[in-house]
FIPATOR-946646 format. One line per 2 residues: their letters; for each residue x, y, z of N, C-alpha, C. Coordinates in steps of 0.1 Angstrom, whole numbers. Layout:
BEGIN
a = X Y Z X Y Z X Y Z ~ ...
***
This chain:
BEGIN
ma = 1097 1044 194 1084 1042 188 1079 1028 193 ~ 1068 1028 200 1063 1016 205 1057 1007 194
gi = 1059 994 195 1054 985 185 1039 982 187 ~ 1032 977 176 1018 974 177 1016 962 185
qa = 1007 962 196 1006 950 205 993 943 202 ~ 994 929 201 982 920 200 986 907 206
ng = 976 899 209 978 886 216 974 875 207 ~ 981 871 198 978 860 189 989 856 180
ig = 986 847 171 996 843 161 999 854 151 ~ 1011 855 147 1014 866 137 1014 879 144
sg = 1004 887 141 1002 901 147 997 900 161 ~ 992 889 165 985 888 178 971 891 177
ld = 965 894 165 951 897 164 943 885 167 ~ 932 886 176 923 874 179 913 873 168
in = 917 866 158 908 865 146 895 857 149 ~ 897 846 156 885 837 159 874 845 167
sl = 878 852 177 868 860 184 862 871 176 ~ 870 878 168 865 888 160 855 883 149
vs = 859 872 143 850 867 132 837 861 138 ~ 839 855 150 827 849 157 817 860 160
ql = 822 871 166 813 882 170 807 889 158 ~ 814 891 147 809 897 136 798 889 129
vs = 801 875 128 791 866 122 779 866 130 ~ 780 866 143 769 865 152 760 878 150
ae = 767 889 150 760 902 149 753 903 135 ~ 759 899 125 753 899 112 741 890 110
ga = 742 878 116 732 868 115 721 868 125 ~ 723 876 136 713 876 147 699 880 143
pl = 697 891 135 683 895 132 676 884 124 ~ 682 878 114 676 868 106 674 855 114
qq = 684 851 122 682 839 130 670 841 140 ~ 669 853 146 658 855 155 644 854 148
ri = 644 860 136 631 859 128 628 844 125 ~ 638 836 121 635 822 118 631 815 131
sr = 638 817 142 634 811 154 620 814 159 ~ 617 827 158 603 832 162 593 825 153
he = 596 824 140 586 818 131 585 803 134 ~ 596 796 137 595 782 140 588 779 153
va = 590 787 163 583 786 176 568 788 174 ~ 564 798 166 550 801 164 543 790 157
vt = 550 784 146 544 773 138 543 761 147 ~ 554 758 154 554 746 162 543 746 173
tk = 541 758 179 530 760 189 517 758 183 ~ 515 762 171 502 760 164 499 746 161
vs = 510 739 157 509 724 154 504 717 167 ~ 511 720 178 507 714 191 493 718 194
al = 489 731 192 475 735 195 465 728 187 ~ 468 726 174 459 718 165 458 704 170
ga = 468 698 175 468 684 181 458 684 193 ~ 459 694 201 450 694 213 436 696 209
lk = 434 705 198 420 707 193 415 694 187 ~ 423 687 179 418 675 173 415 664 184
ga = 423 664 194 420 654 205 407 657 212 ~ 404 670 215 392 674 221 380 671 213
la = 381 674 200 370 671 191 367 656 189 ~ 378 648 189 377 633 187 370 627 200
af = 374 632 212 368 627 224 353 630 225 ~ 349 642 220 335 646 220 327 638 210
ks = 334 635 199 328 627 188 325 613 193 ~ 334 607 201 332 594 206 320 593 215
al = 318 604 223 306 605 232 293 606 224 ~ 294 611 212 282 613 203 278 600 196
ep = 288 591 194 286 578 187 274 571 192 ~ 272 568 205 261 560 210 248 568 211
lk = 248 580 206 235 588 207 231 593 194 ~ 238 590 183 235 597 170 225 590 162
sv = 218 579 167 207 573 160 196 570 170 ~ 184 569 164 172 566 173 173 552 178
ea = 179 543 170 180 529 174 189 527 186 ~ 199 536 187 208 535 199 200 537 212
fq = 189 543 212 181 545 224 171 534 227 ~ 171 524 218 163 512 220 170 501 228
sr = 181 504 234 188 494 241 180 488 252 ~ 182 475 254 175 468 264 185 462 275
ka = 180 461 287 188 456 298 182 443 303 ~ 189 432 302 183 419 307 190 416 320
ts = 182 411 329 188 407 342 183 393 347 ~ 192 387 353 189 373 359 188 375 374
ad = 177 368 379 175 369 394 186 361 401 ~ 193 353 395 204 345 401 215 342 391
tk = 225 351 391 236 349 381 245 337 383 ~ 243 330 395 250 318 397 244 307 389
if = 232 308 385 225 298 377 226 301 362 ~ 223 314 358 225 318 344 227 333 343
tv = 235 337 333 236 351 330 229 354 317 ~ 226 367 315 218 370 303 222 384 297
ta = 221 386 284 223 398 278 212 400 267 ~ 209 412 263 199 415 254 203 426 244
dt = 199 425 232 201 435 222 189 443 219 ~ 189 452 209 178 461 207 166 454 201
da = 167 441 197 156 434 191 147 428 203 ~ 153 427 215 146 421 226 133 429 229
vt = 123 421 232 110 428 236 110 427 252 ~ 106 438 257 105 439 272 95 429 277
gs = 98 422 288 90 412 294 97 404 305 ~ 90 395 312 95 387 322 93 372 319
yd = 103 364 322 102 350 319 108 342 331 ~ 103 329 332 108 320 341 117 310 334
ve = 130 309 339 140 300 333 145 290 342 ~ 145 278 338 150 267 346 162 261 338
vv = 174 259 345 185 253 338 184 238 342 ~ 180 230 332 178 215 335 191 208 336
ql = 200 210 326 213 204 326 223 212 318 ~ 236 210 321 246 217 315 252 208 304
ak = 258 215 294 265 207 283 278 200 288 ~ 280 188 283 292 181 287 299 176 275
ah = 312 175 276 321 169 265 322 154 266 ~ 321 147 255 323 132 256 337 129 260
ql = 338 119 269 351 115 274 352 100 275 ~ 363 94 270 365 80 270 378 76 276
as = 379 64 281 392 60 288 395 45 284 ~ 407 42 283 411 28 280 413 20 293
ep = 414 7 292 418 -1 303 433 3 307 ~ 437 0 320 451 4 323 461 -5 317
fv = 472 1 312 483 -6 307 494 -6 318 ~ 497 -19 322 506 -21 334 520 -15 331
gg = 524 -15 319 537 -10 316 538 5 316 ~ 527 12 318 527 27 319 528 33 305
ss = 533 45 304 533 52 291 542 45 280 ~ 552 37 285 561 30 276 556 17 271
an = 544 13 276 538 0 273 535 -1 258 ~ 538 -12 251 535 -14 237 520 -16 235
vg = 513 -8 227 499 -10 225 496 -18 212 ~ 503 -15 202 501 -22 189 502 -12 178
yg = 502 -16 165 503 -7 154 492 -9 145 ~ 490 0 135 479 0 126 474 14 124
sl = 461 16 123 455 30 122 443 31 131 ~ 441 44 135 429 47 143 422 58 136
ti = 409 56 132 401 66 126 392 71 137 ~ 393 84 140 386 91 151 376 101 145
sv = 364 100 150 353 109 146 348 116 158 ~ 346 130 156 339 138 166 327 144 159
ga = 316 139 162 304 144 154 305 139 140 ~ 304 148 130 305 145 116 319 146 111
kt = 329 150 119 343 153 114 351 141 117 ~ 360 137 108 368 124 110 382 127 106
ft = 392 121 113 406 121 109 412 107 112 ~ 423 104 106 430 91 108 444 93 112
vn = 448 84 122 461 85 127 468 71 125 ~ 479 71 119 487 59 116 497 57 127
id = 497 45 133 507 42 143 517 32 138 ~ 530 36 137 540 28 131 544 17 141
qn = 549 6 135 553 -6 143 564 -2 153 ~ 573 7 149 584 11 157 581 23 167
aa = 569 28 166 565 38 175 550 35 180 ~ 549 25 188 536 19 191 533 19 206
tl = 540 27 214 538 28 228 526 36 231 ~ 521 36 243 509 44 247 513 59 246
dd = 525 62 249 529 76 248 530 80 233 ~ 534 71 224 534 74 210 520 76 204
vr = 511 68 209 497 69 204 491 83 208 ~ 493 87 221 488 100 225 494 111 217
na = 507 111 215 514 121 207 509 122 193 ~ 507 110 187 502 109 173 488 116 172
in = 480 113 181 466 119 181 467 134 182 ~ 474 139 192 474 153 195 481 161 184
sa = 491 155 177 499 162 167 493 161 153 ~ 483 153 151 477 151 138 472 164 132
ad = 476 167 120 473 180 114 458 182 112 ~ 451 171 109 437 172 107 428 168 119
nt = 434 168 131 427 165 143 415 175 144 ~ 403 169 144 391 177 143 385 181 157
gv = 392 178 167 387 183 180 387 173 191 ~ 397 165 193 398 156 204 412 157 210
qa = 412 156 224 424 158 231 428 145 238 ~ 440 140 236 444 127 242 453 130 254
tl = 451 124 265 460 126 277 462 112 283 ~ 472 111 292 475 99 299 471 101 314
ln = 464 91 319 460 91 333 468 80 340 ~ 477 83 349 485 73 356 479 69 369
ta = 474 57 369 467 52 381 475 41 388 ~ 470 36 399 477 25 406 478 13 397
gg = 468 10 389 468 -2 381 476 0 368 ~ 480 12 364 487 14 352 483 27 345
sr = 487 30 333 484 42 326 472 40 317 ~ 463 49 317 451 49 308 452 60 298
lv = 448 57 286 446 67 276 432 73 277 ~ 431 87 278 418 93 279 416 102 267
lt = 405 101 261 402 110 249 390 118 253 ~ 391 131 251 381 141 255 378 150 243
sn = 365 151 239 361 159 228 363 174 232 ~ 368 182 223 369 196 226 356 204 225
at = 346 197 220 333 204 219 323 197 227 ~ 314 204 234 303 198 242 291 195 233
ga = 282 188 239 269 186 232 267 172 227 ~ 255 167 226 251 154 223 255 151 208
sn = 257 161 200 261 158 186 276 156 184 ~ 283 158 195 298 157 193 303 145 201
vv = 297 134 197 301 121 203 314 116 196 ~ 323 110 204 336 105 199 334 90 195
kv = 340 87 183 340 73 178 354 70 173 ~ 359 58 177 372 53 174 372 40 167
va = 377 39 155 377 26 148 392 22 145 ~ 396 10 150 409 5 148 409 -4 136
sg = 420 -3 128 421 -12 116 435 -15 113 ~ 438 -26 106 451 -30 102 460 -34 113
gd = 473 -35 109 483 -38 119 482 -51 126 ~ 486 -52 139 486 -64 146 474 -66 155
gg = 464 -57 154 452 -59 162 453 -53 176 ~ 465 -49 180 466 -43 193 458 -31 196
ln = 456 -23 185 448 -10 187 434 -12 189 ~ 429 -25 188 415 -28 191 411 -24 205
kl = 421 -24 214 419 -20 228 415 -5 229 ~ 417 2 218 414 17 219 402 20 210
sy = 394 10 206 383 13 197 371 16 206 ~ 361 24 199 348 27 206 338 30 196
dp = 326 23 197 315 26 189 303 31 198 ~ 299 43 196 288 49 205 275 41 204
la = 273 34 192 261 27 191 261 13 197 ~ 274 8 200 275 -5 206 288 -4 215
pp = 288 4 226 300 6 234 304 -8 240 ~ 317 -10 242 321 -23 248 317 -24 263
vp = 314 -35 267 310 -38 281 322 -46 288 ~ 328 -40 298 339 -47 304 334 -62 308
pa = 343 -71 306 358 -70 303 361 -70 288 ~ 351 -66 279 353 -66 265 364 -55 262
pg = 372 -57 252 382 -47 249 376 -34 243 ~ 383 -23 244 379 -11 238 378 0 249
lq = 376 12 245 375 24 254 362 23 261 ~ 362 28 273 350 29 281 345 43 283
el = 333 46 284 327 59 285 329 64 299 ~ 336 75 301 337 82 314 326 92 316
vp = 324 101 306 314 112 306 306 111 293 ~ 293 110 293 286 109 281 285 123 275
aq = 284 124 261 282 136 254 268 141 258 ~ 267 154 262 254 159 266 252 173 262
sa = 240 176 257 237 190 254 231 197 266 ~ 232 210 266 226 218 276 212 219 274
ki = 204 220 285 189 221 283 184 232 293 ~ 176 241 288 169 250 297 154 249 294
rv = 146 253 304 132 253 303 127 267 305 ~ 121 273 294 117 287 294 101 287 293
st = 95 292 304 81 292 304 75 279 301 ~ 80 268 307 76 254 305 80 247 292
fd = 87 254 283 91 249 270 106 245 271 ~ 110 233 266 124 229 267 132 234 254
ie = 144 238 257 153 243 246 166 237 248 ~ 173 232 238 186 225 239 196 233 231
sd = 209 231 235 220 237 228 232 229 230 ~ 241 228 220 253 220 222 263 226 232
tn = 262 239 234 270 246 244 261 251 255 ~ 267 258 265 259 264 276 253 277 272
vf = 255 282 260 251 295 255 238 292 246 ~ 227 299 249 215 299 242 212 312 235
en = 215 313 222 213 325 215 198 325 209 ~ 191 336 212 178 338 207 168 327 211
ai = 170 321 223 160 313 228 148 321 231 ~ 150 334 235 141 344 235 146 355 225
dg = 138 360 216 143 369 205 151 380 211 ~ 163 382 206 172 393 210 179 390 224
vt = 177 379 230 182 376 243 192 364 242 ~ 204 365 249 213 354 250 214 350 264
it = 212 337 266 212 331 280 224 322 281 ~ 233 324 291 244 315 293 242 307 306
av = 240 294 305 238 286 317 251 284 325 ~ 250 285 338 262 284 346 261 272 355
ae = 249 269 360 247 258 369 233 253 368 ~ 231 240 371 217 235 371 209 241 383
se = 197 244 380 188 251 390 180 241 398 ~ 182 228 395 176 217 403 161 219 405
ge = 155 221 393 140 222 393 134 236 397 ~ 143 245 401 138 258 405 138 268 392
ai = 127 275 390 127 285 379 132 298 384 ~ 141 304 376 147 317 380 141 328 371
al = 138 340 377 132 351 369 142 357 360 ~ 138 360 347 146 367 338 137 379 333
dv = 143 391 334 135 403 330 143 411 319 ~ 135 415 310 140 424 299 133 437 300
af = 141 448 301 135 461 302 142 472 294 ~ 137 483 292 143 495 286 155 499 295
dk = 167 500 289 179 503 296 180 518 299 ~ 172 523 308 171 537 311 185 542 317
sg = 190 534 326 203 539 333 214 540 323 ~ 214 530 313 225 531 303 223 543 294
vq = 211 547 291 209 559 283 213 572 291 ~ 209 572 304 213 583 312 228 585 313
ar = 235 573 314 250 574 315 256 579 302 ~ 250 575 291 255 580 278 253 595 276
iq = 241 600 281 238 614 280 247 622 289 ~ 250 616 301 259 623 311 273 624 305
kf = 277 614 298 290 614 291 291 625 280 ~ 280 626 273 278 636 263 280 650 269
vt = 274 653 281 276 666 287 290 668 292 ~ 296 657 298 309 658 303 319 661 292
ey = 319 653 281 328 655 270 326 669 263 ~ 314 673 263 311 686 256 318 697 265
ns = 317 696 278 323 706 287 338 706 286 ~ 344 693 285 358 692 283 363 698 270
mq = 355 696 260 359 702 246 358 717 247 ~ 348 722 253 346 737 254 357 743 262
aq = 361 736 273 372 742 281 385 742 273 ~ 388 732 265 400 732 257 399 742 246
la = 388 744 240 387 755 230 389 769 236 ~ 383 771 248 385 784 255 399 786 258
kl = 406 776 262 420 777 266 429 780 253 ~ 426 774 242 433 776 230 431 791 225
gs = 419 796 227 416 810 222 416 820 233 ~ 422 818 244 421 827 256 431 839 254
yn = 428 849 263 437 860 265 437 865 279 ~ 448 866 285 449 871 299 453 886 299
ae = 444 895 302 447 909 301 458 913 311 ~ 459 906 323 469 910 333 483 906 329
tk = 484 893 324 497 888 321 501 891 306 ~ 491 895 298 493 897 284 495 884 276
aa = 492 873 283 494 859 277 483 855 268 ~ 485 851 256 475 847 247 476 832 244
gp = 464 827 241 463 813 237 469 811 223 ~ 474 799 220 480 797 207 471 799 195
ll = 458 798 197 448 800 186 439 812 188 ~ 444 822 195 436 834 197 433 841 184
gd = 420 843 182 415 849 170 415 840 157 ~ 419 828 159 419 818 148 405 816 142
sl = 404 817 129 391 816 122 385 802 124 ~ 394 792 123 389 778 124 383 775 138
lr = 390 780 148 386 778 162 372 785 164 ~ 371 798 159 359 805 161 347 798 154
ai = 350 793 142 339 786 135 334 774 142 ~ 344 766 148 340 754 155 332 757 167
ea = 336 768 175 329 772 187 314 776 183 ~ 313 784 173 300 789 169 291 778 164
et = 297 769 156 289 758 151 284 749 162 ~ 292 745 172 288 737 182 277 743 191
rr = 279 756 194 269 763 202 255 763 195 ~ 255 766 182 242 766 175 236 752 175
ai = 244 741 173 239 728 174 233 724 187 ~ 239 730 198 235 727 211 222 734 215
sn = 221 747 211 210 755 215 198 755 206 ~ 200 753 193 188 754 184 179 742 185
pv = 166 745 184 156 734 184 158 724 173 ~ 154 711 174 155 701 164 144 703 154
sg = 148 705 141 138 707 131 129 695 129 ~ 116 697 129 107 686 126 103 678 139
at = 110 681 150 106 674 163 93 679 168 ~ 85 670 173 72 674 179 71 669 194
gp = 61 674 200 60 670 214 67 679 223 ~ 68 676 236 74 685 246 89 686 245
yt = 96 677 238 110 676 239 116 680 225 ~ 119 692 223 125 697 210 138 704 212
tl = 142 706 225 155 713 228 162 705 239 ~ 175 707 241 182 701 252 177 706 265
as = 173 719 265 168 725 277 156 719 282 ~ 147 714 273 135 707 277 138 694 284
lg = 150 688 282 154 676 289 161 679 302 ~ 164 691 305 171 694 317 186 697 315
it = 190 699 302 204 702 298 204 716 294 ~ 210 725 303 210 739 301 225 744 300
ts = 226 756 295 240 762 294 242 772 305 ~ 253 771 312 256 781 322 262 794 316
at = 265 803 325 270 816 321 284 814 314 ~ 291 804 318 305 802 313 305 794 300
ga = 293 789 296 292 782 283 291 767 285 ~ 293 762 298 293 748 301 279 743 302
lq = 277 730 299 264 724 300 261 719 314 ~ 249 720 319 245 715 332 233 705 330
ld = 234 694 337 223 684 336 215 682 348 ~ 202 684 346 192 682 357 188 667 356
aa = 194 658 364 191 644 363 177 640 365 ~ 170 647 375 156 644 378 147 647 365
kl = 150 658 359 142 662 347 145 653 336 ~ 157 648 334 160 639 323 153 625 326
tk = 153 621 339 146 608 342 131 609 339 ~ 125 620 342 111 622 340 108 622 324
al = 117 628 317 116 628 302 116 614 296 ~ 126 606 301 127 592 297 115 584 301
dt = 110 586 312 98 579 317 86 583 309 ~ 85 596 306 73 601 299 73 598 284
ds = 84 601 277 85 599 263 99 596 258 ~ 103 583 260 116 579 257 119 580 241
qg = 108 578 234 110 579 219 112 594 215 ~ 106 603 222 108 617 219 122 621 222
va = 128 616 233 142 619 237 151 613 227 ~ 148 601 222 156 594 212 156 602 199
el = 145 608 195 145 616 183 152 629 184 ~ 151 635 196 158 648 199 173 646 197
fg = 178 635 201 193 632 199 196 626 185 ~ 189 615 182 193 607 171 186 608 158
ae = 175 615 157 168 616 144 176 624 135 ~ 173 623 122 180 632 112 179 646 116
gg = 190 653 118 190 666 122 189 668 137 ~ 189 656 145 189 657 159 202 662 164
va = 203 666 177 214 672 183 227 664 181 ~ 227 651 185 238 643 184 242 639 170
ar = 231 637 162 234 633 148 241 645 140 ~ 236 657 142 242 668 134 256 672 140
lf = 257 671 153 271 674 158 281 663 154 ~ 276 651 153 285 640 149 289 642 134
dq = 280 646 126 283 648 112 293 660 110 ~ 290 671 118 299 682 117 313 679 121
le = 315 671 132 328 668 137 335 658 128 ~ 327 649 122 333 639 112 339 647 100
dr = 332 657 96 337 665 84 349 673 88 ~ 349 678 101 361 686 105 373 677 106
la = 371 664 111 382 655 114 386 646 103 ~ 379 647 92 382 639 80 396 642 75
td = 402 633 67 415 635 62 416 647 53 ~ 405 651 47 404 663 38 396 674 45
gd = 395 672 59 387 682 66 396 694 70 ~ 389 704 76 396 717 79 408 715 88
ve = 407 707 99 418 705 108 430 699 102 ~ 428 688 94 439 681 88 445 690 77
vr = 437 697 70 442 706 59 451 717 66 ~ 446 723 77 455 733 84 467 726 89
nt = 466 715 95 478 708 100 488 705 89 ~ 483 701 78 492 698 66 499 710 62
gl = 492 722 62 498 734 58 509 738 68 ~ 507 737 81 517 740 91 529 731 90
ks = 527 718 87 538 710 86 547 713 73 ~ 540 718 63 547 722 51 555 735 54
el = 549 743 63 556 756 67 569 752 75 ~ 568 742 83 579 738 91 590 733 82
kd = 587 726 71 597 722 61 604 734 55 ~ 596 744 52 601 756 46 611 763 56
ie = 607 762 69 616 768 79 629 760 79 ~ 629 747 78 641 739 78 650 743 66
rd = 643 745 55 651 750 43 657 764 46 ~ 649 773 52 655 786 55 667 785 65
ke = 666 776 74 677 774 84 689 769 77 ~ 687 760 67 699 754 60 705 766 51
af = 696 774 45 701 785 37 709 795 46 ~ 703 798 57 709 807 67 723 802 71
nl = 724 789 74 737 783 79 747 784 68 ~ 743 781 55 752 782 44 757 797 42
rm = 747 806 43 751 820 41 761 824 52 ~ 758 820 65 767 824 76 781 818 74
aq = 781 806 68 794 799 66 802 807 56 ~ 795 812 46 801 820 35 806 833 41
ve = 798 840 50 802 852 56 814 850 65 ~ 814 839 72 825 836 81 838 833 73
ar = 837 826 62 849 824 53 854 837 48 ~ 845 846 43 849 859 38 856 867 49
lr = 850 868 60 856 876 71 870 870 76 ~ 870 857 76 883 850 81 894 853 71
kq = 890 853 58 900 856 48 905 870 49 ~ 895 880 52 899 894 53 908 896 65
ft = 904 890 76 912 892 89 925 885 88 ~ 925 874 81 938 867 79 948 876 71
al = 943 882 61 951 892 53 955 904 62 ~ 946 909 70 949 920 79 960 915 89
ds = 958 903 94 968 898 104 981 897 98 ~ 982 893 85 995 892 78 1001 906 76
ll = 992 916 73 997 929 71 1002 935 84 ~ 994 933 94 998 939 107 1011 932 112
sq = 1013 919 109 1025 912 113 1037 919 105 ~ 1035 922 92 1046 928 85 1049 942 90
mq = 1038 949 93 1040 963 99 1047 962 112 ~ 1044 952 120 1050 951 133 1065 948 132
st = 1069 939 122 1083 936 119 1090 949 114 ~ 1084 957 105 1090 969 101 1092 979 112
ss = 1082 979 121 1083 988 133 1095 985 142 ~ 1096 971 144 1107 967 152 1121 970 146
yl = 1122 969 133 1134 971 126 1138 986 127 ~ 1128 995 124 1130 1009 125 1134 1013 139
tq = 1128 1007 149 1131 1011 163 1145 1007 166 ~ 1150 995 161 1164 991 163 1173 1001 156
ql = 1170 1005 143 1178 1014 136 1180 1028 142 ~ 1169 1033 147 1169 1046 153 1177 1045 166
as = 1176 1034 173 1183 1033 186 1198 1033 184 ~ 1202 1029 172 1217 1028 169 1223 1041 164
lp = 1214 1051 161 1220 1063 156 1226 1071 167 ~ 1237 1079 164 1244 1087 175 1234 1097 180
ki = 1235 1100 194 1227 1109 200 1231 1123 195 ~ 1222 1132 193 1225 1146 189 1232 1153 201
gs = 1244 1159 197 1252 1167 207 1262 1158 215 ~ 1262 1145 211 1271 1137 218 1285 1138 212
***
């Protein structure tokens, strides 16, 4: 009688392989369902992210078109930007002006007489009260820290330093202390008053009303405090800095260099090219958005491949809403420009927008206000599209609500996976217990079989 054969411990039964195969077979259907569900939800989360990105990009293109005021932009130009540069806001009135840069703003600068001992030369102790315009601070110079280097450091490190920089200028005759105002303009004159101590700090004093005359002690003026001055249409205008805000209403002029008596032309005009660029961006971003929406809701009949949001109600609603906003006339608009098509913006067979630049230019030249109202008036194309997208993208909007729901679904899937793993662990434990018992039984049967075989072999042969 042949014994039971197996290749393992005890009976030789391969328990690990059997249990693994049975657990896998029992859990496969549920695991596949969970995996398919997880892939589907994850794909939709990714698709919603792409949808949100496309809507946000189009919304940003609508921002500079959603109000009539946005179309009142002005472009200011300088005939010579090496002399002055210029910018204009919507308050600027179109026109031309002659601008002469008479002088540039300068910062007040003072210097001491040379100290032969250099930066380590002893200056003296006491206090220095330094004023820059109407602001004042005081520096105390200790008797044990009274070198030129100490004075410089004390000025620069003063917590209430109101705007003066101290440096050392090392010349052939010795080191000089140089004080420079951080602010330009005639109103930012530097004044230094020395007091107390041994009187040595008097060499660093300066009174703008009575500056010292060499060889009298005190700081000498290197660069006088000077305001910038420009002449606009023969009228003089001054500024502490080289920037002139509202010298002309809504216009900012920045002086770069003196024009040496020459008047430079400044022109303020309607910024037509800027408006055209913003409208072109509107067309481009709309087409990008539509392409993304089409991809998300696509279906390829040949490959049977479907977009992740095919048939999705939210996607269909957004597509329909944007098409209506693009194609419908603006309610209340009058004149020749009441639709995008009247401006030269038409829809192709594929749903993409096409821009006729020449027709748009003509519209802006003919009736720029009408174009502005078509886009930015209440109920205008850009205004209503912006409001629609803002509602969709709000924290309580459709896109975010859907996204929150999907993320909650992913959490449920994680819980299902945990429950599945726990169940499979229990199944594995049960099967292993059963097969271990079977293994033990088979081992006993195999031992019994071997014993019987030996006993039978020892019996006398019949007929012997």
